[in-house]
C-alpha positions as CSV (number, residue, x, y, z in Angstrom):
1,X,85.1,-17.6,28.9
2,X,85.8,-14.6,26.9
3,X,83.3,-12.2,25.4
4,X,83.9,-13.5,21.9
5,X,83.3,-17.1,22.9
6,X,80.0,-16.2,24.6
7,X,78.7,-14.5,21.4
8,X,79.7,-17.4,19.3
9,X,77.8,-19.9,21.6
10,X,74.6,-17.7,21.5
11,X,74.7,-17.4,17.7
12,X,75.3,-21.1,17.3
13,X,72.4,-21.9,19.7
14,X,70.1,-19.6,17.8
15,X,70.9,-21.1,14.4
16,X,70.4,-24.6,15.7
17,X,67.0,-23.6,17.2
18,X,65.9,-21.9,13.9
19,X,67.0,-25.0,12.0
20,X,65.1,-27.3,14.3
21,X,61.9,-25.2,14.0
22,X,62.2,-25.0,10.3
23,X,62.5,-28.8,10.1
24,X,59.4,-29.2,12.3
25,X,57.6,-26.6,10.2
26,X,58.4,-28.4,7.0
27,X,56.7,-31.5,8.3
28,X,53.7,-29.5,9.6
29,X,54.5,-30.2,13.3
30,X,54.4,-26.5,14.3
31,X,52.7,-23.5,12.7
32,X,54.6,-21.9,9.8
33,X,54.8,-21.3,6.1
34,X,57.0,-24.3,5.2
35,X,55.4,-27.6,4.2
36,X,56.0,-30.8,2.2
37,X,52.4,-31.0,1.0
38,X,51.6,-30.1,-2.6
39,X,50.4,-26.5,-3.2
40,X,46.6,-25.9,-2.9
41,X,45.0,-24.9,-6.2
42,X,43.3,-21.5,-6.6
43,X,39.7,-21.5,-5.2
44,X,37.0,-21.5,-7.9
45,X,36.0,-18.0,-8.7
46,X,32.3,-16.9,-8.1
47,X,30.4,-16.2,-11.3
48,X,30.1,-12.6,-12.2
49,X,26.8,-11.0,-11.0
50,X,24.2,-10.5,-13.7
51,X,21.0,-8.7,-12.8
52,X,17.8,-10.7,-13.4
53,X,15.7,-9.6,-16.3
54,X,12.1,-9.6,-15.0
55,X,9.2,-9.8,-17.4
56,X,7.3,-6.6,-17.7
57,X,4.1,-6.7,-15.7
58,X,1.3,-4.3,-16.5
59,X,-1.4,-3.6,-13.9
60,X,-4.7,-2.5,-15.3
61,X,-8.0,-1.5,-13.7
62,X,-10.6,-4.3,-13.9
63,X,-12.8,-3.8,-16.9
64,X,-16.0,-2.3,-15.8
65,X,-19.0,-3.8,-17.5
66,X,-21.6,-1.3,-18.8
67,X,-24.7,-1.6,-16.7
68,X,-27.8,-2.9,-18.6
69,X,-30.5,-0.3,-18.2
70,X,-33.2,-2.8,-18.8
71,X,-32.0,-4.9,-15.9
72,X,-32.0,-1.8,-13.7
73,X,-35.6,-1.0,-14.8
74,X,-36.6,-4.6,-14.0
75,X,-35.1,-4.4,-10.5
76,X,-37.1,-1.2,-9.8
77,X,-40.3,-2.7,-11.2
78,X,-39.8,-5.6,-8.8
79,X,-39.3,-3.1,-6.0
80,X,-42.6,-1.5,-6.8
81,X,-44.4,-4.9,-7.0
82,X,-42.9,-5.9,-3.6
83,X,-43.9,-2.7,-1.9
84,X,-47.4,-2.8,-3.3
85,X,-47.8,-6.4,-2.1
86,X,-46.5,-5.6,1.4
87,X,-48.6,-2.5,1.6
88,X,-51.8,-4.3,0.5
89,X,-51.2,-7.1,2.9
90,X,-50.6,-4.8,5.8
91,X,-53.7,-2.8,4.9
92,X,-55.7,-6.0,5.2
93,X,-54.7,-6.5,8.8
94,X,-51.6,-8.8,8.3
95,X,-48.3,-7.2,9.3
96,X,-46.5,-9.5,6.8
97,X,-45.4,-12.1,9.4
98,X,-45.8,-15.8,8.8
99,X,-49.1,-17.3,10.0
100,X,-48.9,-19.3,13.2
101,X,-48.2,-23.0,12.8
102,X,-50.9,-25.5,13.6
103,X,-50.3,-27.2,16.9
104,X,-51.1,-30.9,17.6
105,X,-54.7,-31.2,18.8
106,X,-55.9,-27.9,17.4
107,X,-58.4,-27.4,14.7
108,X,-57.8,-25.8,11.4
109,X,-56.3,-22.3,11.6
110,X,-58.1,-19.5,9.8
111,X,-56.4,-18.4,6.6
112,X,-54.3,-15.3,6.8
113,X,-55.9,-12.1,5.5
114,X,-55.6,-11.7,1.7
115,X,-53.9,-8.5,0.3
116,X,-56.4,-5.7,0.0
117,X,-56.3,-4.5,-3.6
118,X,-58.2,-1.3,-2.5
119,X,-55.5,-0.2,-0.1
120,X,-54.0,3.2,-0.8
121,X,-50.8,2.5,-2.7
122,X,-47.5,3.5,-1.2
123,X,-45.6,6.2,-3.1
124,X,-42.1,5.6,-4.5
125,X,-39.5,8.0,-5.8
126,X,-36.4,6.2,-7.1
127,X,-33.5,6.8,-9.4
128,X,-30.3,4.9,-10.4
129,X,-27.6,6.7,-12.3
130,X,-24.1,6.0,-13.6
131,X,-21.7,8.2,-15.5
132,X,-24.3,10.9,-15.7
133,X,-26.9,8.7,-17.3
134,X,-30.2,7.6,-15.8
135,X,-30.4,3.8,-15.8
136,X,-33.8,3.4,-14.2
137,X,-36.3,5.4,-12.3
138,X,-39.7,5.6,-10.6
139,X,-41.1,9.1,-10.4
140,X,-37.6,10.5,-9.7
141,X,-38.7,14.1,-9.4
142,X,-41.7,13.5,-7.1
143,X,-41.1,14.8,-3.6
144,X,-41.8,12.5,-0.7
145,X,-41.0,12.3,3.0
146,X,-37.3,11.2,3.0
147,X,-36.8,11.0,6.8
148,X,-33.1,11.0,7.7
149,X,-31.8,11.0,4.2
150,X,-32.4,14.7,4.6
151,X,-29.1,14.8,6.4
152,X,-27.4,14.6,3.0
153,X,-28.9,18.1,2.4
154,X,-27.5,19.3,5.8
155,X,-24.1,17.9,5.0
156,X,-24.0,19.5,1.6
157,X,-25.1,22.8,3.0
158,X,-22.5,22.9,5.8
159,X,-19.7,21.7,3.5
160,X,-20.5,24.4,0.9
161,X,-20.8,27.2,3.4
162,X,-18.1,26.3,6.0
163,X,-15.8,24.0,4.1
164,X,-14.5,20.6,5.2
165,X,-11.6,21.9,7.3
166,X,-13.7,24.4,9.3
167,X,-13.4,24.0,13.1
168,X,-15.9,25.2,15.6
169,X,-14.2,27.5,18.2
170,X,-15.0,27.7,21.9
171,X,-13.2,30.5,23.8
172,X,-13.0,32.7,26.8
173,X,-12.8,36.5,27.2
174,X,-12.4,38.6,30.4
175,X,-13.8,42.1,31.2
176,X,-14.5,43.8,34.5
177,X,-14.4,40.8,36.7
178,X,-16.5,38.6,34.4
179,X,-15.1,35.6,32.6
180,X,-17.1,34.8,29.4
181,X,-17.3,31.3,27.9
182,X,-18.4,31.7,24.3
183,X,-19.5,28.9,22.0
184,X,-19.7,28.9,18.2
185,X,-21.0,25.5,17.3
186,X,-19.0,22.8,19.0
187,X,-21.6,20.3,20.4
188,X,-19.0,17.6,20.9
189,X,-16.9,19.0,23.7
190,X,-15.2,16.9,26.3
191,X,-15.8,17.7,29.9
192,X,-12.1,17.2,30.7
193,X,-9.1,16.9,28.5
194,X,-9.5,17.0,24.8
195,X,-8.6,13.9,22.7
196,X,-6.9,14.9,19.4
197,X,-7.6,11.5,17.8
198,X,-11.3,11.7,18.5
199,X,-14.1,13.7,17.0
200,X,-16.5,13.5,19.9
201,X,-14.4,15.0,22.7
202,X,-11.7,16.5,20.4
203,X,-11.8,19.8,22.3
204,X,-11.8,19.7,26.1
205,X,-13.3,22.1,28.7
206,X,-10.6,21.0,31.1
207,X,-7.9,22.2,28.7
208,X,-9.7,25.5,28.1
209,X,-10.2,26.1,31.9
210,X,-6.5,25.4,32.6
211,X,-5.3,27.7,29.8
212,X,-7.8,30.4,31.0
213,X,-6.7,30.1,34.6
214,X,-3.1,30.5,33.7
215,X,-3.8,33.8,31.9
216,X,-6.0,35.0,34.8
217,X,-3.3,34.3,37.4
218,X,-0.8,36.3,35.3
219,X,-3.2,39.2,35.7
220,X,-3.4,38.5,39.5
221,X,-7.1,37.5,39.1
222,X,-8.2,34.7,41.5
223,X,-12.0,35.1,41.5
224,X,-14.5,35.7,38.6
225,X,-18.1,35.8,37.7
226,X,-18.7,33.2,35.0
227,X,-21.0,34.1,32.1
228,X,-22.0,31.6,29.3
229,X,-22.7,33.3,25.9
230,X,-24.8,31.2,23.6
231,X,-26.0,34.0,21.4
232,X,-24.1,32.8,18.4
233,X,-27.3,30.7,17.8
234,X,-30.8,31.9,18.2
235,X,-33.0,30.8,21.1
236,X,-32.8,27.0,21.4
237,X,-36.4,26.4,20.4
238,X,-37.8,23.0,19.4
239,X,-39.1,22.8,15.8
240,X,-42.9,23.0,15.9
241,X,-43.2,20.0,13.5
242,X,-41.4,17.8,16.0
243,X,-43.7,18.8,18.8
244,X,-46.8,18.3,16.7
245,X,-45.7,14.9,15.5
246,X,-44.3,13.7,18.8
247,X,-40.6,13.4,17.6
248,X,-39.0,15.7,20.2
249,X,-37.4,12.7,22.1
250,X,-35.1,12.0,19.2
251,X,-33.2,15.3,19.3
252,X,-31.4,17.4,21.8
253,X,-31.4,21.2,22.2
254,X,-29.7,23.0,19.3
255,X,-27.1,25.2,21.2
256,X,-23.6,26.5,20.2
257,X,-21.8,24.5,22.8
258,X,-22.5,21.2,24.5
259,X,-20.8,18.1,25.9
260,X,-21.6,15.1,23.7
261,X,-24.5,16.8,22.0
262,X,-26.2,17.2,25.5
263,X,-26.7,13.4,25.9
264,X,-27.1,12.0,29.4
265,X,-24.3,9.5,30.0
266,X,-23.8,9.0,26.3
267,X,-27.2,7.3,26.0
268,X,-28.9,7.6,22.6
269,X,-32.0,9.8,22.7
270,X,-31.6,10.8,26.4
271,X,-30.8,14.5,26.5
272,X,-30.5,17.1,29.2
273,X,-33.2,19.7,29.3
274,X,-30.5,22.4,29.6
275,X,-27.2,21.2,28.1
276,X,-25.7,24.8,28.5
277,X,-26.1,24.6,32.2
278,X,-24.3,21.3,32.2
279,X,-21.4,23.0,30.4
280,X,-21.5,25.9,32.8
281,X,-21.3,23.6,35.9
282,X,-18.5,21.6,34.4
283,X,-16.5,24.6,33.3
284,X,-16.8,26.2,36.8
285,X,-15.6,23.0,38.3
286,X,-12.6,22.8,36.1
287,X,-11.7,26.5,36.8
288,X,-11.9,25.7,40.6
289,X,-9.5,22.8,40.0
290,X,-7.2,25.2,38.3
291,X,-7.2,27.6,41.2
292,X,-9.9,30.1,40.1
293,X,-12.9,30.8,42.3
294,X,-16.3,31.2,40.5
295,X,-18.6,33.4,42.6
296,X,-21.7,33.1,40.3
297,X,-22.8,31.9,36.9
298,X,-25.0,33.7,34.4
299,X,-26.1,33.3,30.7
300,X,-26.2,36.4,28.5
301,X,-24.4,38.1,25.6
302,X,-20.8,38.8,26.5
303,X,-19.4,42.3,26.6
304,X,-16.3,43.1,24.6
305,X,-13.2,41.8,26.4
306,X,-9.7,40.4,26.1
307,X,-9.6,36.9,24.6
308,X,-7.8,34.6,27.0
309,X,-7.8,31.1,25.5
310,X,-9.6,28.9,23.0
311,X,-10.0,25.3,21.8
312,X,-11.3,24.0,18.5
313,X,-13.4,21.1,17.4
314,X,-12.3,18.4,14.9
315,X,-12.7,19.5,11.3
316,X,-16.2,19.7,9.9
317,X,-15.6,16.7,7.6
318,X,-15.1,14.6,10.8
319,X,-18.2,16.0,12.4
320,X,-20.2,15.2,9.3
321,X,-18.8,11.6,9.5
322,X,-20.4,11.4,13.0
323,X,-23.6,13.0,11.7
324,X,-24.2,10.7,8.8
325,X,-22.8,7.4,10.1
326,X,-25.1,7.4,13.2
327,X,-27.8,9.6,11.8
328,X,-27.4,12.2,14.6
329,X,-30.3,14.6,14.5
330,X,-28.8,17.1,16.9
331,X,-25.6,17.4,15.0
332,X,-27.4,17.7,11.7
333,X,-29.4,20.7,13.0
334,X,-26.3,22.1,14.6
335,X,-24.2,22.2,11.5
336,X,-27.1,23.9,9.6
337,X,-27.4,26.5,12.3
338,X,-23.6,27.1,12.1
339,X,-23.8,27.5,8.3
340,X,-26.6,30.0,8.7
341,X,-24.6,32.1,11.1
342,X,-21.5,32.0,8.8
343,X,-23.7,33.1,5.9
344,X,-25.1,36.1,7.8
345,X,-28.5,34.5,8.4
346,X,-30.1,34.1,11.8
347,X,-28.9,30.8,13.3
348,X,-32.4,29.5,13.6
349,X,-34.5,26.9,11.8
350,X,-35.8,29.6,9.5
351,X,-32.3,30.9,8.8
352,X,-30.9,27.4,8.2
353,X,-33.7,26.8,5.7
354,X,-32.7,30.0,3.7
355,X,-29.1,28.8,3.5
356,X,-30.1,25.3,2.5
357,X,-32.1,26.8,-0.4
358,X,-29.1,28.9,-1.5
359,X,-26.9,25.8,-1.6
360,X,-29.6,23.8,-3.5
361,X,-29.8,26.6,-6.1
362,X,-26.0,26.6,-6.4
363,X,-26.1,22.8,-7.0
364,X,-28.6,23.4,-9.9
365,X,-31.3,21.5,-8.2
366,X,-34.9,22.8,-8.8
367,X,-36.4,24.4,-5.7
368,X,-39.5,22.4,-6.1
369,X,-37.6,19.2,-5.5
370,X,-36.3,20.2,-2.1
371,X,-39.1,21.3,0.2
372,X,-37.4,20.3,3.5
373,X,-38.7,21.6,6.8
374,X,-35.5,20.9,8.9
375,X,-32.0,19.5,8.5
376,X,-32.4,16.3,10.4
377,X,-35.4,14.8,8.6
378,X,-37.4,14.5,11.8
379,X,-40.3,16.5,10.3
380,X,-42.9,14.4,8.6
381,X,-43.8,17.5,6.5
382,X,-40.5,17.7,4.6
383,X,-40.5,16.6,1.0
384,X,-37.4,15.8,-1.2
385,X,-37.1,13.9,-4.5
386,X,-34.8,11.0,-5.4
387,X,-33.4,13.1,-8.2
388,X,-32.3,15.8,-5.7
389,X,-30.5,13.3,-3.6
390,X,-28.7,11.8,-6.6
391,X,-27.6,15.3,-7.7
392,X,-26.3,16.0,-4.2
393,X,-24.4,12.7,-4.2
394,X,-22.9,13.4,-7.6
395,X,-21.9,17.0,-6.7
396,X,-18.4,17.9,-7.7
397,X,-15.9,20.1,-5.8
398,X,-13.3,19.2,-3.2
399,X,-15.6,20.3,-0.4
400,X,-18.0,17.5,-1.2
401,X,-15.4,14.7,-1.2
402,X,-16.0,13.9,2.5
403,X,-19.6,12.7,2.0
404,X,-19.0,9.2,0.5
405,X,-16.7,8.1,3.3
406,X,-19.2,9.4,5.9
407,X,-22.0,7.2,4.7
408,X,-22.8,3.9,6.5
409,X,-21.5,0.7,5.0
410,X,-23.8,-2.3,4.6
411,X,-23.1,-5.0,7.3
412,X,-20.2,-3.0,8.7
413,X,-21.1,0.3,10.5
414,X,-23.5,3.1,11.2
415,X,-27.2,2.6,10.6
416,X,-26.5,-0.2,8.1
417,X,-24.4,-2.3,10.4
418,X,-27.2,-4.9,10.8
419,X,-28.5,-4.9,7.2
420,X,-27.5,-6.8,4.1
421,X,-25.9,-9.8,6.0
422,X,-24.8,-12.6,3.6
423,X,-25.9,-10.7,0.5
424,X,-24.2,-9.2,-2.5
425,X,-24.9,-5.8,-0.9
426,X,-22.6,-6.4,2.1
427,X,-19.7,-4.0,2.0
428,X,-20.6,-2.5,-1.4
429,X,-23.8,-0.6,-0.5
430,X,-22.7,2.7,1.1
431,X,-25.8,4.8,1.8
432,X,-27.7,7.1,4.2
433,X,-30.8,5.6,5.7
434,X,-34.1,7.2,6.5
435,X,-36.7,6.0,9.0
436,X,-40.1,7.5,10.1
437,X,-43.3,5.9,11.0
438,X,-44.6,5.7,7.3
439,X,-41.4,6.5,5.4
440,X,-38.2,4.6,4.5
441,X,-35.4,5.8,2.3
442,X,-31.9,4.7,1.2
443,X,-29.6,7.1,-0.7
444,X,-26.0,6.6,-1.7
445,X,-23.7,4.5,-3.8
446,X,-23.5,0.8,-4.9
447,X,-20.5,-0.9,-6.5
448,X,-21.4,-3.7,-9.0
449,X,-19.5,-6.9,-9.4
450,X,-17.3,-5.4,-12.1
451,X,-16.5,-2.3,-10.0
452,X,-19.0,0.1,-11.6
453,X,-20.3,2.7,-9.2
454,X,-24.0,3.5,-9.2
455,X,-25.5,6.5,-7.5
456,X,-29.0,5.8,-6.3
457,X,-31.8,7.0,-4.1
458,X,-35.0,5.2,-3.1
459,X,-37.8,6.8,-1.1
460,X,-40.9,4.8,-0.1
461,X,-43.6,6.9,1.6
462,X,-47.2,6.6,2.8
463,X,-47.4,2.8,3.3
464,X,-49.9,1.2,5.7
465,X,-49.1,0.6,9.4
466,X,-47.4,-2.7,9.8
467,X,-45.7,-2.6,6.4
468,X,-42.4,-1.1,7.6
469,X,-40.5,-4.3,7.9
470,X,-41.6,-5.5,4.5
471,X,-40.7,-2.2,2.9
472,X,-37.2,-2.3,4.3
473,X,-36.8,-5.9,2.9
474,X,-38.0,-4.7,-0.5
475,X,-35.6,-1.7,-0.5
476,X,-32.7,-3.9,0.6
477,X,-33.6,-6.5,-2.0
478,X,-33.5,-3.9,-4.8
479,X,-30.1,-2.6,-3.6
480,X,-28.7,-6.1,-3.4
481,X,-29.9,-6.8,-6.9
482,X,-28.2,-3.7,-8.1
483,X,-24.9,-4.8,-6.4
484,X,-25.2,-8.2,-8.1
485,X,-25.2,-6.7,-11.6
486,X,-22.2,-7.6,-13.7
């Protein structure tokens, strides 16, 4: 077959195949674009997008109801009546508990003692204020024993002198073979690694030892004499009032560096006799771990030397949070000593008192209304008025903003965690507590039902032995009634 004939056959075959495929495609037997079916209509178009028009919503602060001063006065009058009744009953020999129930087969029980109208009445200083106006008061300027509410004075003093962002440094210096560990107020050191998210244990001796050892090794130093310098504070004496009144067990030594305020195993009111020696032992151990030999340990004022390393505490605002929430006596005295040192006064009880009075004067509070003896409120000779506490709580200035959040919250935390259960006061009473053998106090803020914030202080002093429980109930009852106001 010739070449032309072959081409003709191939072309013919191709045309036949195309024609056959086209026929099959027309009848939808094979894939393709040909068909005998009617054309499909255009799909329905989606509607054009139109943004929704939302109704305008206005958010407004709940309308605060003005507080009725007559109702506040009535609440305070009830407080006085309740305290007088509890005090008179306790003075008669009944501690306020329910009389025992008669058991089957027993004769008639003697009646409980009647209140003693001749009992020395307890003293009350109380004040409730809102928007700068006094709503109710009982002897608001009379100074009474406020117990731990005194820590509000300590907090205000430290914040005014040091500032809320102040951090207590602990550092090392080196000179002539002696390594000095110098403390300037951090009583919440960790024995090992510092924890940045914590206040107690924020700065760590382990970290300081490691950084110090690294610097010493660069200088080819492998052995040192360790000296602890605590002269930033005065001699760690115990306040004479505490000794006289038997309150020394509730506070540790006031020193410029300590691990967990000098507590033994973190136990409340169990303190080492020499918390500085505990620090010295721990730091020497950490240096040894880091490769530095400690030949001996001493305690004296450091000579001038090269600073090697340092660590810092959490901000003062966080330290005050620890102080007020748990009513820590040791921290309260410590922050006042630090304020005294910063202000150029001796870091002693006397020096702290001078700085307190300078701050009180700056806050326009009469000197006669703040006759404190310490910064913790452990002394039973200290006297402060309810008016002074309210003025401190209402003090303006950014340095004072950390006080409200540091106060215990009713039924939630701190020293109010177990009070005000199932009452209007739960969660809305935020206040510093005070407790001594014959004194109870509560000072802080209360939010009413409509959201109105009241600033208040209540001090009850000089009640009879056995009346303490009833006095606390009377104070809490008054605070609850204030919280229930519209």
